[in-house]
FISEDO-367882 format. One record per residue (C-alpha): residue number from 1; residue in three letters; x, y, z. Coordinates in steps of 0.5 Angstrom, whole numbers, plus 500, padded with zeros to 3 digits. Layout:
% residues N
{NUM; "ALA"; {X; Y; Z}}
...
This chain:
% residues 216
{1; "MET"; {311; 227; 891}}
{2; "ASP"; {316; 232; 894}}
{3; "GLU"; {313; 230; 901}}
{4; "LEU"; {316; 223; 900}}
{5; "THR"; {322; 221; 903}}
{6; "LEU"; {328; 219; 899}}
{7; "ALA"; {327; 212; 901}}
{8; "GLN"; {319; 212; 900}}
{9; "LYS"; {321; 215; 893}}
{10; "ILE"; {325; 209; 891}}
{11; "SER"; {320; 204; 893}}
{12; "VAL"; {315; 208; 889}}
{13; "PHE"; {319; 208; 883}}
{14; "VAL"; {322; 202; 883}}
{15; "LEU"; {317; 198; 879}}
{16; "PRO"; {314; 203; 875}}
{17; "ILE"; {321; 204; 872}}
{18; "LEU"; {323; 197; 871}}
{19; "PHE"; {316; 195; 868}}
{20; "ALA"; {317; 201; 863}}
{21; "ILE"; {324; 200; 861}}
{22; "THR"; {323; 192; 860}}
{23; "LEU"; {316; 192; 857}}
{24; "HIS"; {319; 198; 852}}
{25; "GLU"; {324; 193; 850}}
{26; "VAL"; {320; 187; 850}}
{27; "ALA"; {315; 191; 845}}
{28; "HIS"; {321; 192; 840}}
{29; "GLY"; {323; 185; 840}}
{30; "TRP"; {316; 182; 840}}
{31; "VAL"; {314; 187; 834}}
{32; "ALA"; {321; 185; 830}}
{33; "TRP"; {319; 177; 831}}
{34; "ARG"; {312; 179; 828}}
{35; "LEU"; {315; 182; 822}}
{36; "GLY"; {320; 176; 821}}
{37; "ASP"; {326; 177; 826}}
{38; "SER"; {326; 172; 831}}
{39; "THR"; {333; 174; 834}}
{40; "ALA"; {330; 177; 841}}
{41; "LYS"; {325; 171; 841}}
{42; "ARG"; {330; 166; 840}}
{43; "LEU"; {335; 169; 846}}
{44; "GLY"; {329; 169; 851}}
{45; "ARG"; {328; 177; 850}}
{46; "LEU"; {321; 177; 850}}
{47; "SER"; {320; 175; 857}}
{48; "ILE"; {317; 180; 862}}
{49; "ASN"; {323; 178; 867}}
{50; "PRO"; {326; 184; 868}}
{51; "ILE"; {333; 181; 870}}
{52; "LYS"; {333; 179; 863}}
{53; "HIS"; {333; 186; 861}}
{54; "ILE"; {337; 190; 866}}
{55; "ASP"; {343; 194; 864}}
{56; "PRO"; {347; 196; 871}}
{57; "ILE"; {348; 203; 868}}
{58; "GLY"; {342; 205; 864}}
{59; "THR"; {337; 201; 869}}
{60; "ILE"; {339; 203; 876}}
{61; "VAL"; {345; 208; 876}}
{62; "VAL"; {342; 213; 871}}
{63; "PRO"; {335; 213; 874}}
{64; "MET"; {338; 214; 881}}
{65; "VAL"; {343; 219; 879}}
{66; "MET"; {337; 223; 875}}
{67; "MET"; {332; 223; 881}}
{68; "LEU"; {338; 225; 886}}
{69; "MET"; {339; 231; 881}}
{70; "GLY"; {332; 233; 881}}
{71; "GLY"; {332; 232; 873}}
{72; "PHE"; {329; 228; 868}}
{73; "ILE"; {328; 221; 871}}
{74; "PHE"; {331; 217; 865}}
{75; "GLY"; {334; 210; 864}}
{76; "TRP"; {334; 204; 859}}
{77; "ALA"; {335; 197; 859}}
{78; "LYS"; {339; 192; 854}}
{79; "PRO"; {337; 194; 847}}
{80; "ALA"; {332; 188; 844}}
{81; "PRO"; {337; 184; 839}}
{82; "VAL"; {334; 186; 832}}
{83; "ASP"; {337; 184; 826}}
{84; "PHE"; {334; 189; 821}}
{85; "GLY"; {336; 185; 815}}
{86; "LYS"; {331; 179; 817}}
{87; "LEU"; {325; 184; 817}}
{88; "ARG"; {321; 183; 811}}
{89; "ASN"; {321; 190; 809}}
{90; "PRO"; {328; 192; 813}}
{91; "LYS"; {327; 200; 812}}
{92; "ARG"; {320; 200; 813}}
{93; "ASP"; {319; 195; 819}}
{94; "MET"; {325; 198; 822}}
{95; "ALA"; {321; 204; 823}}
{96; "ILE"; {315; 200; 826}}
{97; "VAL"; {319; 196; 831}}
{98; "ALA"; {322; 203; 833}}
{99; "LEU"; {315; 206; 834}}
{100; "ALA"; {313; 199; 838}}
{101; "GLY"; {317; 202; 844}}
{102; "PRO"; {314; 208; 845}}
{103; "GLY"; {307; 205; 844}}
{104; "ALA"; {308; 200; 849}}
{105; "ASN"; {310; 206; 854}}
{106; "LEU"; {303; 210; 852}}
{107; "LEU"; {299; 203; 853}}
{108; "MET"; {303; 203; 860}}
{109; "ALA"; {301; 210; 862}}
{110; "LEU"; {294; 208; 861}}
{111; "GLY"; {294; 202; 865}}
{112; "TRP"; {297; 206; 871}}
{113; "ALA"; {292; 211; 870}}
{114; "LEU"; {287; 205; 871}}
{115; "LEU"; {290; 202; 877}}
{116; "ALA"; {290; 209; 880}}
{117; "LYS"; {282; 209; 879}}
{118; "LEU"; {282; 202; 882}}
{119; "GLY"; {286; 205; 888}}
{120; "ALA"; {281; 210; 889}}
{121; "TRP"; {275; 205; 889}}
{122; "LEU"; {278; 201; 894}}
{123; "ALA"; {278; 206; 899}}
{124; "MET"; {283; 202; 903}}
{125; "PRO"; {289; 207; 905}}
{126; "TYR"; {294; 202; 906}}
{127; "VAL"; {293; 199; 899}}
{128; "SER"; {290; 205; 896}}
{129; "VAL"; {295; 211; 898}}
{130; "PRO"; {302; 207; 895}}
{131; "LEU"; {298; 204; 889}}
{132; "ILE"; {296; 211; 887}}
{133; "TYR"; {303; 214; 888}}
{134; "MET"; {306; 208; 884}}
{135; "ALA"; {301; 210; 879}}
{136; "ALA"; {302; 217; 878}}
{137; "ALA"; {310; 215; 878}}
{138; "GLY"; {308; 210; 873}}
{139; "ILE"; {304; 215; 868}}
{140; "PHE"; {310; 220; 869}}
{141; "PHE"; {316; 216; 868}}
{142; "ASN"; {312; 212; 862}}
{143; "LEU"; {311; 219; 859}}
{144; "VAL"; {318; 221; 860}}
{145; "LEU"; {321; 215; 856}}
{146; "MET"; {316; 215; 851}}
{147; "VAL"; {317; 223; 849}}
{148; "LEU"; {324; 223; 850}}
{149; "ASN"; {325; 216; 846}}
{150; "LEU"; {322; 220; 840}}
{151; "LEU"; {327; 225; 839}}
{152; "PRO"; {330; 224; 832}}
{153; "ILE"; {337; 222; 835}}
{154; "PRO"; {339; 215; 833}}
{155; "PRO"; {339; 210; 837}}
{156; "LEU"; {333; 213; 840}}
{157; "ASP"; {327; 210; 837}}
{158; "GLY"; {325; 217; 834}}
{159; "GLY"; {332; 217; 830}}
{160; "ARG"; {330; 210; 828}}
{161; "VAL"; {324; 212; 825}}
{162; "LEU"; {327; 218; 822}}
{163; "VAL"; {332; 213; 818}}
{164; "GLY"; {326; 209; 816}}
{165; "VAL"; {322; 214; 813}}
{166; "LEU"; {328; 218; 810}}
{167; "PRO"; {330; 217; 803}}
{168; "ASN"; {336; 212; 803}}
{169; "ARG"; {341; 218; 802}}
{170; "TRP"; {339; 222; 808}}
{171; "ALA"; {337; 216; 812}}
{172; "ALA"; {345; 214; 811}}
{173; "LYS"; {347; 221; 814}}
{174; "VAL"; {343; 220; 820}}
{175; "ALA"; {344; 213; 821}}
{176; "MET"; {352; 215; 822}}
{177; "LEU"; {350; 219; 828}}
{178; "GLU"; {348; 213; 832}}
{179; "PRO"; {355; 212; 835}}
{180; "TYR"; {354; 219; 838}}
{181; "GLY"; {347; 219; 840}}
{182; "MET"; {347; 216; 847}}
{183; "PRO"; {353; 221; 849}}
{184; "ILE"; {349; 227; 846}}
{185; "LEU"; {343; 225; 850}}
{186; "LEU"; {346; 224; 856}}
{187; "LEU"; {350; 231; 855}}
{188; "LEU"; {343; 234; 854}}
{189; "LEU"; {340; 231; 860}}
{190; "ILE"; {346; 234; 865}}
{191; "THR"; {344; 241; 862}}
{192; "GLY"; {337; 240; 863}}
{193; "MET"; {335; 242; 856}}
{194; "PRO"; {330; 236; 855}}
{195; "GLY"; {326; 239; 861}}
{196; "ARG"; {326; 246; 858}}
{197; "ILE"; {324; 243; 851}}
{198; "LEU"; {320; 237; 852}}
{199; "GLY"; {317; 239; 859}}
{200; "PRO"; {311; 242; 856}}
{201; "ALA"; {309; 237; 852}}
{202; "ILE"; {310; 232; 858}}
{203; "LEU"; {306; 236; 863}}
{204; "ALA"; {300; 236; 858}}
{205; "LEU"; {300; 229; 857}}
{206; "GLN"; {301; 228; 864}}
{207; "GLY"; {295; 233; 866}}
{208; "PHE"; {291; 228; 861}}
{209; "PHE"; {292; 222; 864}}
{210; "PHE"; {292; 224; 871}}
{211; "SER"; {285; 227; 869}}
{212; "LEU"; {283; 220; 866}}
{213; "ALA"; {286; 217; 873}}
{214; "GLY"; {282; 222; 877}}
{215; "LEU"; {289; 225; 880}}
{216; "SER"; {288; 232; 878}}
């Protein structure tokens, strides 16, 4: 997308970023509800209305800064409120709830691939071109969010999964890292390390979905 101006990039990325971050959190809340905790549902956080989920820093400022820096475009919404103590099987279900977010991003990447197919089929330049660009952005951003969230660092989803599957003694030690998880991640993002480590996996997945969408 190097041929796009900054204004065009922003217009193309806004909806994919909002949907990717919002539905990621809705998925956490919805699965928690199905597993016994109605906190997110009770607080109205199962809505797909982005306004209910926007975090000014994580949803707006960080993605914009990362885009301007040319690095990984990453962001987050207000975390879905989950009371793990209310889950029917707290330790196991915590891991399932955590996996729901990346799972939602995977499904959204597939959805954007199908929209790209639709855009190509319409053959109407004023509709097809913006839709295809938006679909490509949606595929990329959802894959970045999915892979990055699977890093085994609490409070990222991968860290929660790790806590859910480790023996209690080790799970407690990993859980103690949670207050430091986001500062560690932001520091890594600034250094560009995630791009070097996770980039090949993301590019491989992107290649698969772009091929599925007819974009390669």
